[in-house]
C-alpha positions as CSV (number, residue, x, y, z in Angstrom):
1,M,48.6,206.7,30.2
2,A,45.3,207.3,28.3
3,G,46.2,205.2,25.3
4,A,47.1,202.2,27.4
5,A,43.9,202.5,29.4
6,L,41.8,202.8,26.2
7,R,43.6,199.8,24.6
8,A,43.0,197.8,27.8
9,A,39.4,198.7,27.5
10,G,39.3,197.5,23.9
11,A,37.8,200.7,22.8
12,A,37.4,201.7,19.1
13,D,36.5,205.4,19.6
14,F,36.2,208.0,22.2
15,R,32.5,207.4,22.9
16,A,33.0,203.7,23.2
17,A,36.1,204.4,25.2
18,G,34.2,206.4,27.8
19,V,31.6,203.7,28.3
20,A,34.2,200.9,28.3
21,V,36.5,202.5,30.8
22,L,33.7,203.6,33.1
23,R,32.2,200.1,33.0
24,A,35.6,198.6,33.7
25,A,35.9,200.8,36.7
26,G,32.5,199.6,37.9
27,V,30.8,203.0,37.6
28,A,27.1,203.0,37.8
29,G,25.4,206.3,38.7
30,V,28.3,207.9,40.4
31,R,28.2,211.8,40.7
32,V,31.9,212.4,40.1
33,A,32.8,211.1,36.7
34,G,36.2,212.6,36.7
35,A,37.3,210.7,39.8
36,A,36.1,207.5,38.2
37,L,38.1,208.1,35.1
38,R,41.2,209.0,37.0
39,A,40.8,205.8,39.0
40,A,40.7,203.9,35.7
41,G,43.9,205.4,34.6
42,V,42.4,207.8,32.0
43,A,44.3,211.0,31.4
44,G,43.1,213.3,28.7
45,V,40.3,211.3,27.1
46,R,37.4,213.5,26.1
47,V,34.2,211.7,27.1
48,A,31.0,213.3,25.9
49,G,28.0,213.7,28.1
50,A,26.1,211.2,26.0
51,A,28.8,208.5,26.7
52,L,28.6,209.3,30.4
53,R,24.9,208.9,30.4
54,A,25.2,205.7,28.5
55,A,27.5,204.5,31.3
56,G,24.9,205.4,33.9
57,V,26.7,208.5,35.2
58,V,24.0,211.0,36.3
59,G,26.1,213.8,37.8
60,W,25.3,217.4,36.7
61,R,28.3,217.5,34.4
62,A,26.6,214.9,32.2
63,T,23.3,216.8,32.1
64,V,21.6,217.0,28.7
65,G,22.4,220.3,26.9
66,M,25.4,221.4,28.9
67,G,28.0,219.9,26.6
68,L,30.5,219.4,29.3
69,T,33.5,217.0,29.2
70,V,35.3,215.3,32.0
71,A,38.5,216.2,30.2
72,K,38.5,219.4,32.3
73,L,39.5,217.1,35.1
74,G,41.7,214.9,33.0
75,A,45.0,215.0,31.1
76,R,48.5,215.3,32.4
77,R,50.9,218.2,32.0
78,D,51.9,218.9,28.4
79,P,55.7,218.7,28.3
80,R,55.7,221.5,25.8
81,V,54.4,224.0,28.3
82,P,57.2,225.7,30.3
83,A,57.3,224.9,34.0
84,P,56.2,227.8,36.1
85,V,58.4,229.2,38.8
86,S,55.9,228.0,41.5
87,G,54.7,224.6,42.5
88,G,52.4,223.1,39.8
89,S,49.1,223.6,38.3
90,T,45.7,222.2,39.2
91,G,44.4,223.1,35.8
92,R,43.3,221.4,32.6
93,R,46.3,218.9,32.8
94,G,45.0,217.5,36.1
95,Y,48.0,217.7,38.4
96,G,48.2,219.4,41.8
97,P,45.2,219.7,44.2
98,V,41.9,218.1,43.0
99,M,39.3,220.8,43.4
100,G,36.6,219.5,41.1
101,P,34.7,221.8,38.7
102,V,32.8,223.7,41.5
103,G,34.0,225.2,44.7
104,L,32.8,227.9,47.2
105,W,34.1,231.5,47.6
106,T,33.1,233.3,50.8
107,T,34.2,235.9,53.3
108,A,31.3,235.1,55.7
109,L,33.5,232.9,57.9
110,D,35.3,236.0,59.1
111,A,32.1,237.0,60.9
112,L,32.4,233.8,63.0
113,S,34.8,233.1,65.9
114,A,37.7,230.9,65.0
115,A,36.1,227.9,66.6
116,R,32.8,228.4,64.8
117,A,34.5,229.2,61.5
118,A,36.4,225.9,61.8
119,D,33.2,224.0,62.6
120,A,31.5,225.7,59.6
121,A,34.3,224.7,57.3
122,A,34.0,221.1,58.4
123,R,30.2,221.1,57.7
124,L,30.8,222.6,54.3
125,E,33.2,219.7,53.5
126,E,30.5,217.3,54.7
127,Q,28.1,218.9,52.2
128,G,30.5,218.0,49.4
129,W,32.3,221.3,48.8
130,A,35.8,220.3,47.6
131,A,37.3,223.7,47.6
132,L,37.0,226.8,49.8
133,W,38.2,230.2,48.6
134,F,38.4,233.4,50.7
135,G,39.7,236.9,50.4
136,E,42.0,239.1,52.5
137,A,41.1,242.7,53.0
138,Y,39.8,243.8,56.4
139,G,39.4,240.5,58.1
140,R,41.7,237.6,58.9
141,E,45.2,237.3,57.7
142,A,45.5,234.9,54.7
143,F,47.9,232.2,55.9
144,T,46.8,231.9,59.5
145,N,43.3,231.7,58.2
146,A,44.2,229.1,55.6
147,G,46.0,227.0,58.3
148,M,43.0,227.1,60.5
149,L,40.6,226.0,57.8
150,L,43.0,223.3,56.5
151,G,43.3,221.9,60.1
152,A,39.6,221.9,60.5
153,T,39.0,219.8,57.4
154,R,40.3,216.5,56.0
155,R,40.1,216.7,52.2
156,M,39.0,220.1,51.2
157,V,41.3,222.3,49.2
158,V,41.7,225.8,50.8
159,A,42.6,228.7,48.5
160,T,43.5,232.3,49.1
161,G,41.5,234.5,46.8
162,I,43.7,236.4,47.2
163,A,46.7,237.0,49.5
164,N,47.7,240.6,49.1
165,V,51.3,241.0,48.0
166,Y,51.5,244.3,50.0
167,G,50.6,242.4,53.1
168,R,54.0,240.6,53.3
169,D,57.3,240.6,51.4
170,A,58.2,237.8,48.9
171,V,60.3,235.9,51.4
172,A,57.4,235.7,53.9
173,M,54.9,234.8,51.2
174,N,57.2,232.0,49.9
175,A,57.9,230.6,53.4
176,A,54.3,230.7,54.6
177,S,52.9,229.1,51.5
178,R,55.5,226.4,51.4
179,L,54.8,225.4,55.0
180,L,51.1,225.0,54.3
181,A,51.8,223.1,51.1
182,D,54.1,220.7,53.0
183,Q,51.8,220.3,55.9
184,Y,48.7,219.7,53.8
185,P,50.0,218.1,50.5
186,G,47.7,218.8,47.6
187,R,45.3,220.9,49.6
188,F,46.5,224.5,49.5
189,V,46.3,226.9,46.5
190,L,48.0,230.2,46.8
191,G,46.0,232.9,45.1
192,M,48.0,236.2,44.9
193,G,47.1,239.7,43.9
194,V,48.1,243.3,44.0
195,S,44.8,244.4,45.6
196,H,43.6,248.0,45.0
197,R,45.1,251.4,45.6
198,P,42.6,252.5,48.4
199,L,43.2,249.3,50.4
200,V,47.0,249.5,49.9
201,E,47.6,253.1,50.5
202,R,44.8,254.1,53.0
203,T,44.6,250.9,55.0
204,R,48.2,249.5,54.8
205,G,50.1,252.7,54.3
206,H,52.1,251.5,51.3
207,A,52.7,253.2,48.0
208,Y,50.6,251.5,45.2
209,A,52.8,250.8,42.1
210,A,52.0,249.6,38.6
211,P,50.2,246.3,39.1
212,V,51.8,244.1,36.4
213,A,55.4,245.3,37.1
214,T,54.8,244.9,40.8
215,M,53.6,241.3,40.5
216,R,56.4,240.4,38.0
217,E,59.1,241.6,40.4
218,Y,57.3,240.0,43.4
219,L,57.2,236.6,41.7
220,A,60.8,236.8,40.7
221,A,61.7,237.6,44.3
222,M,59.7,234.6,45.5
223,A,61.5,232.3,43.0
224,T,64.8,233.3,44.5
225,A,63.8,233.7,48.1
226,P,66.0,231.8,50.6
227,F,64.1,229.0,52.3
228,L,66.3,226.8,54.6
229,A,63.5,224.9,56.4
230,A,62.8,221.2,55.7
231,G,60.0,220.2,53.4
232,E,59.6,220.1,49.6
233,G,56.0,221.2,49.4
234,R,55.2,224.0,47.0
235,P,51.8,225.4,46.5
236,T,49.9,225.9,43.2
237,V,50.1,229.6,42.5
238,V,47.4,231.6,40.7
239,L,47.2,235.3,40.1
240,A,44.3,237.6,40.4
241,A,44.2,238.5,36.7
242,L,41.7,240.3,34.6
243,G,43.5,242.3,31.9
244,P,45.7,240.8,29.1
245,N,49.0,241.7,30.6
246,M,48.3,240.2,34.0
247,L,46.9,237.1,32.3
248,A,50.1,236.8,30.3
249,L,52.1,237.0,33.5
250,A,49.9,234.3,35.0
251,R,50.6,232.1,32.0
252,D,54.4,232.7,32.0
253,A,55.2,232.9,35.7
254,A,52.5,231.2,37.7
255,D,50.2,228.2,37.5
256,G,47.1,230.0,36.3
257,A,44.6,232.8,37.1
258,H,41.7,233.5,39.4
259,P,39.5,236.1,37.8
260,Y,36.8,237.7,40.1
261,L,33.6,239.6,39.1
262,T,33.7,238.6,35.5
263,T,31.6,236.9,32.8
264,P,31.7,233.7,30.7
265,S,32.8,235.8,27.7
266,H,35.8,237.0,29.7
267,T,36.5,233.4,30.8
268,A,36.9,232.5,27.1
269,L,39.3,235.4,26.6
270,A,41.2,234.3,29.7
271,R,41.5,230.8,28.5
272,Q,42.8,232.0,25.2
273,A,45.4,234.2,27.0
274,L,46.5,231.4,29.3
275,G,46.6,228.7,26.8
276,P,46.4,225.0,27.7
277,G,47.8,223.5,30.9
278,K,47.1,226.4,33.2
279,L,44.5,226.5,35.9
280,L,41.6,228.9,35.3
281,A,39.5,229.2,38.5
282,V,36.8,231.9,38.2
283,E,34.6,233.4,40.8
284,Q,30.8,233.6,40.2
285,G,28.4,235.6,42.3
286,V,25.0,233.9,43.0
287,A,21.7,235.3,44.3
288,L,19.6,232.2,44.8
289,T,16.2,234.0,44.4
290,T,13.6,234.2,41.7
291,D,12.5,237.6,42.8
292,R,14.1,240.3,40.7
293,E,13.9,243.0,43.2
294,T,15.6,240.9,45.8
295,F,18.3,240.0,43.3
296,L,18.9,243.6,42.4
297,R,19.1,244.7,46.0
298,R,21.7,242.1,46.8
299,A,23.7,242.6,43.6
300,H,23.9,246.4,43.9
301,A,24.9,246.1,47.5
302,H,27.6,243.6,46.6
303,L,28.9,245.8,43.8
304,E,28.9,249.0,45.9
305,I,32.6,248.9,46.8
306,Y,33.9,247.3,43.6
307,T,32.4,249.9,41.3
308,G,34.7,252.5,43.0
309,L,37.9,250.5,42.3
310,P,39.8,251.4,39.1
311,N,41.1,247.9,38.4
312,Y,37.5,246.6,38.1
313,R,36.2,249.6,36.3
314,N,38.9,249.3,33.6
315,H,38.1,245.5,33.4
316,W,34.4,246.1,32.8
317,L,35.1,248.9,30.3
318,R,37.2,246.4,28.3
319,L,34.3,244.0,28.3
320,G,32.1,246.6,26.6
321,F,30.3,248.2,29.5
322,S,29.9,252.0,29.6
323,E,30.6,254.6,32.3
324,E,26.9,254.7,32.9
325,D,27.0,251.0,33.9
326,L,29.7,251.8,36.5
327,C,27.6,254.0,38.7
328,R,28.0,253.3,42.4
329,G,26.6,249.8,42.9
330,G,26.5,249.2,39.2
331,S,23.6,249.4,36.6
332,D,21.1,246.6,36.4
333,R,22.8,245.6,33.2
334,L,26.1,245.2,35.0
335,A,24.5,243.3,37.9
336,E,22.8,240.8,35.6
337,A,26.0,240.2,33.7
338,L,28.2,239.6,36.7
339,I,25.8,237.8,39.2
340,V,23.5,235.0,38.3
341,H,20.1,234.8,39.9
342,G,17.2,232.4,39.9
343,D,16.9,228.8,41.0
344,E,19.5,226.0,41.1
345,Q,19.1,225.3,37.4
346,A,20.0,228.9,36.5
347,V,23.2,228.7,38.6
348,R,24.0,225.4,37.1
349,M,23.7,226.8,33.6
350,R,26.0,229.8,34.4
351,V,28.6,227.5,35.8
352,A,28.3,225.4,32.7
353,Q,28.9,228.5,30.5
354,H,32.1,229.2,32.4
355,L,33.3,225.6,32.0
356,D,32.4,225.5,28.4
357,A,34.3,228.8,27.9
358,G,37.5,227.2,29.3
359,A,37.3,227.4,33.1
360,D,38.6,224.4,35.0
361,H,37.0,225.5,38.3
362,V,34.1,227.9,39.2
363,C,33.9,229.0,42.8
364,V,30.4,230.3,43.6
365,Q,29.9,233.2,46.0
366,V,26.4,233.2,47.5
367,L,25.0,236.7,48.2
368,G,22.4,237.5,50.8
369,E,21.1,240.5,52.6
370,N,24.0,240.5,55.0
371,P,27.5,239.7,53.6
372,A,28.6,238.5,57.0
373,Q,25.9,235.8,57.0
374,L,26.9,232.3,55.8
375,R,23.7,231.3,54.0
376,A,23.6,227.7,55.1
377,E,20.3,226.8,53.4
378,D,21.3,228.3,50.1
379,L,24.7,226.5,50.3
380,A,22.9,223.2,51.0
381,R,20.7,223.6,48.0
382,L,23.6,224.5,45.7
383,A,25.6,221.6,47.0
384,A,22.8,219.2,46.1
385,A,22.5,220.7,42.6
386,L,26.2,221.3,41.7
387,L,28.3,218.7,43.5
């Protein structure tokens, strides 16, 4: 427990505690302060950036001016928070898979053969990426893809962002996710979502129903689904949630939320809606370029499909954008709000804004001229700056 660890360190206050515990753990210049604190038995101690620097920790989370705390990787489950119907959170209470504060979101692996995609995932893990998120729309099926990526890596957390509930019934979703959770303990996160009407009706041939009611019924069916196979593994479950009602459902019936195409201000609203003890893993688009025209070209191309989807349009209107901002591809104002551009420092600061607003984890999606291209050079630069 945190108190015992602090007493063992002989600490008089939190700042001294951070230094004492880190020193007791033999930390001198490590990049991942959270792991060192957990190794020292600390759970829920807020250690300021200044204390980390005093202890010789030089990772980006202790950078001057960011105001970050390793408590986002700390503390255990608050017993006052009702247990979700799913497996267990990876959120601010620090149980479940350890994804770290920054991960990667990409669909570019779909453009590679299975063998090359597996090799690419292994290389990303070697760069230091602790979590890999991917979507499910017109490419690979979520669970077979996750199994391939988990098998190709050793430690990396693999997360669906998201698995479409219209792609399988609740019994199949439950069975597939529990197998992966059992085979790869602590390494699989099940992100679930209701997708969008055009994809569901035109592509899959289903009738698209009210999103929140559909997800509520689906989660209830998963909770009671028969599962007679051996194994006790259960995945961490997060919901694609943007609006207040879906966020409330993520709080009450899942382990957290995975907002996509959003802003730090929304992250603050999402944390308030979720409350403590729930995982908040947000996606953040990145154009690693200092040329404004290049940024706008990439951003507008990326937003082309999303600005035609009602779920996102309603979300952005709630955030204060106007109908003029929601033109096909989005306005420059919308692009600048949703996608960070510039050098590594600009990306780092945007990630910090999300974390300070209450996110536990930020998965960056690197945009290029071709969405099917895995931008290896940009990913290497970001890995050096963020991980």
